[in-house]
C-alpha positions as a printed Julia matrix, in Angstrom:
215×3 Matrix{Float64}:
   0.0     0.0    0.0
   1.48    3.44  -0.92
   2.57    5.6    2.0
   0.01    8.25   1.05
  -2.89    5.78   0.91
  -5.45    6.24   3.69
  -7.69    3.38   2.62
  -6.68    0.79   5.24
  -6.09    0.67   8.99
  -2.87   -0.84  10.27
  -4.15   -1.15  13.86
  -7.53   -2.7   14.72
  -8.51   -3.06  11.05
 -11.91   -4.4   12.11
 -12.85   -0.85  13.08
 -12.54    0.45   9.52
 -15.75    1.68   7.9
 -17.0     2.12   4.36
 -17.85    5.17   2.29
 -21.41    5.25   3.63
 -20.05    5.59   7.17
 -17.64    8.29   6.03
 -20.52   10.33   4.62
 -22.49    9.78   7.82
 -19.65   11.05  10.03
 -18.91   14.09   7.87
 -22.61   15.0    7.68
 -23.17   14.62  11.41
 -19.95   16.06  12.86
 -20.26   19.48  11.15
 -17.06   20.63  12.91
 -13.56   19.28  12.34
  -9.92   20.32  12.14
  -8.22   21.41   8.93
  -4.46   20.86   9.05
  -1.48   21.49   6.8
   2.21   22.44   6.94
   3.15   26.03   6.17
   5.93   27.15   3.83
   8.3    27.52   6.79
   7.75   23.9    7.79
   5.53   24.55  10.8
   2.3    22.65  11.44
  -0.94   24.6   11.12
  -4.42   23.5   12.14
  -7.7    25.24  12.84
 -11.13   23.97  13.93
 -13.8    24.92  11.42
 -17.22   24.05  10.1
 -17.39   21.77   7.1
 -20.1    20.4    4.85
 -20.1    17.47   2.46
 -21.31   18.23  -1.05
 -21.49   14.86  -2.77
 -17.93   13.72  -3.46
 -16.26   16.79  -2.03
 -15.9    18.45   1.36
 -16.5    22.18   1.64
 -14.83   24.58   4.08
 -15.03   28.34   4.12
 -13.71   31.47   5.78
 -12.66   35.04   5.14
 -11.03   35.67   1.76
  -8.49   37.8    3.63
  -7.23   34.94   5.81
  -3.6    34.21   4.98
  -3.81   30.58   6.05
  -6.72   29.92   3.71
  -4.83   31.54   0.86
  -1.94   29.16   1.61
  -4.06   26.02   1.38
  -5.97   27.41  -1.6
  -2.65   27.71  -3.42
  -2.25   23.93  -3.43
  -0.81   22.94  -0.05
  -1.86   19.38   0.9
  -4.32   19.2    3.8
  -6.12   16.79   6.05
  -9.54   17.33   7.53
 -10.44   15.28  10.6
 -13.85   14.88  12.22
 -14.84   13.03  15.4
 -18.22   12.12  16.9
 -18.45   10.77  20.46
 -21.26    8.19  20.7
 -20.86    7.07  24.31
 -18.69    6.48  27.37
 -17.44    2.94  27.92
 -17.32    1.94  31.6
 -15.09   -1.06  32.33
 -13.94   -2.79  35.5
 -10.48   -1.2   35.24
  -9.49    2.33  34.26
  -7.15    0.82  31.67
 -10.15   -0.63  29.8
 -12.35    2.48  30.0
 -12.91    3.99  26.56
 -15.34    5.94  24.39
 -17.52    4.83  21.53
 -16.85    7.03  18.55
 -16.89    7.53  14.8
 -13.94    9.36  13.25
 -13.02   10.39   9.73
  -9.94   11.71   7.95
  -9.99   13.19   4.45
  -6.72   14.11   2.77
  -6.13   15.97  -0.47
  -5.66   19.39  -2.02
  -8.19   22.16  -1.59
  -9.56   23.81  -4.71
 -11.18   27.27  -4.69
 -14.89   27.25  -5.51
 -15.73   30.26  -7.66
 -18.45   32.0   -9.66
 -21.95   30.5   -9.67
 -20.68   27.31  -8.04
 -19.59   29.34  -5.01
 -23.11   30.74  -4.6
 -24.62   27.25  -4.78
 -21.92   25.8   -2.5
 -22.62   28.38   0.19
 -26.28   27.38   0.09
 -25.28   23.73   0.47
 -22.99   24.69   3.33
 -25.68   26.66   5.17
 -28.28   23.93   4.76
 -25.85   21.32   6.07
 -25.69   23.27   9.34
 -29.34   24.43   9.5
 -31.42   22.51   6.93
 -33.78   24.68   4.91
 -32.42   28.04   6.05
 -31.07   29.11   2.65
 -34.62   29.23   1.23
 -35.79   31.54   4.04
 -33.28   34.39   3.52
 -32.17   36.63   0.67
 -29.44   35.56  -1.74
 -25.77   36.41  -1.17
 -24.68   39.83  -2.42
 -21.61   40.15  -4.69
 -19.78   41.88  -1.82
 -20.51   38.98   0.53
 -19.34   36.47  -2.06
 -16.09   38.34  -2.67
 -15.42   38.47   1.09
 -15.85   34.7    1.46
 -13.35   32.03   0.49
 -15.01   28.68  -0.07
 -12.76   25.71  -0.78
 -13.37   22.08  -1.63
 -11.3    18.94  -1.15
 -12.29   15.94  -3.28
 -13.29   12.77  -1.42
 -11.25   10.38  -3.55
 -10.36    6.69  -3.28
  -7.24    6.25  -1.16
  -7.66    9.71   0.32
  -9.96    8.99   3.26
 -10.32    6.76   6.28
 -13.21    6.23   8.7
 -13.19    4.34  12.0
 -15.85    3.27  14.47
 -15.86    1.85  17.98
 -19.14    0.61  19.45
 -20.45   -1.55  22.29
 -19.17   -2.24  25.78
 -15.75   -2.89  27.29
 -13.36   -5.17  25.44
 -12.71   -7.26  28.55
 -14.53   -7.95  31.8
 -13.89   -9.43  35.23
 -16.9   -11.5   36.27
 -16.11  -10.78  39.93
 -16.31   -7.0   39.47
 -19.39   -4.78  39.49
 -21.39   -3.11  36.71
 -19.82   -2.47  33.32
 -21.35   -1.19  30.12
 -21.6     1.98  28.1
 -23.48    5.28  28.36
 -24.8     6.51  24.99
 -24.5    10.21  24.19
 -26.51   12.35  21.76
 -26.74   15.94  20.55
 -29.73   18.0   21.67
 -30.8    21.6   21.1
 -32.31   23.76  23.83
 -35.22   26.12  23.29
 -34.35   28.88  20.78
 -33.43   32.22  22.38
 -35.15   35.2   20.74
 -33.01   38.13  19.66
 -35.71   39.94  17.67
 -39.43   39.18  17.92
 -41.12   37.48  14.99
 -42.35   34.13  13.79
 -39.91   31.31  14.44
 -38.39   30.22  11.1
 -39.49   26.78   9.99
 -35.86   25.64   9.73
 -35.3    26.46  13.41
 -38.6    24.93  14.51
 -37.97   21.67  12.65
 -34.43   21.29  13.98
 -35.57   22.01  17.52
 -38.38   19.45  17.33
 -36.14   16.8   15.8
 -33.39   17.16  18.38
 -35.66   17.35  21.43
 -38.53   15.01  20.44
 -40.95   17.85  21.17
 -44.16   18.22  19.16
 -43.91   22.03  19.13
 -41.23   24.53  20.18
């Protein structure tokens, strides 16, 4: 396997996932870390929002950010995302763990420009708050010029996804309770900044994440 191939795990290969799981992690995590090495040889990484658009991963920021200009110029990058699914409680601290899904995508970021940038920003916004792009006005040319949106292809050999699920890997029958504690993301009641009807995108997300019938 080539040194730059991310398609296989060398440790605990049974935890490797397929492309469907990769898409699931990238869609759910929303936040990850973009990393590269600068021209002076120093590591650089920054947490940022990301959104999957089919076979590419979108990130964005200010067009004036020097670091984004560096990666947009062709510097290789990795984007990592991590979702915690539960706490694993074992009979020894050594065997405590977490259940998780993690993803790494590696490649070269390409600037998204012109009409594709406008569409990509809509995709990006709806990945974070589904349906919101249809509720607000379109981007102005000034807003588009102030925003750098970049895409890294999700290509064969350029990604890896891992998953750990279930309880502890070992157990002492003489010890007490062991198991795992599932975790999940919830949203609290929306906080009003300016009075008006609650947008449908906000209401739907709130209901979905809280199992409430009405906000």
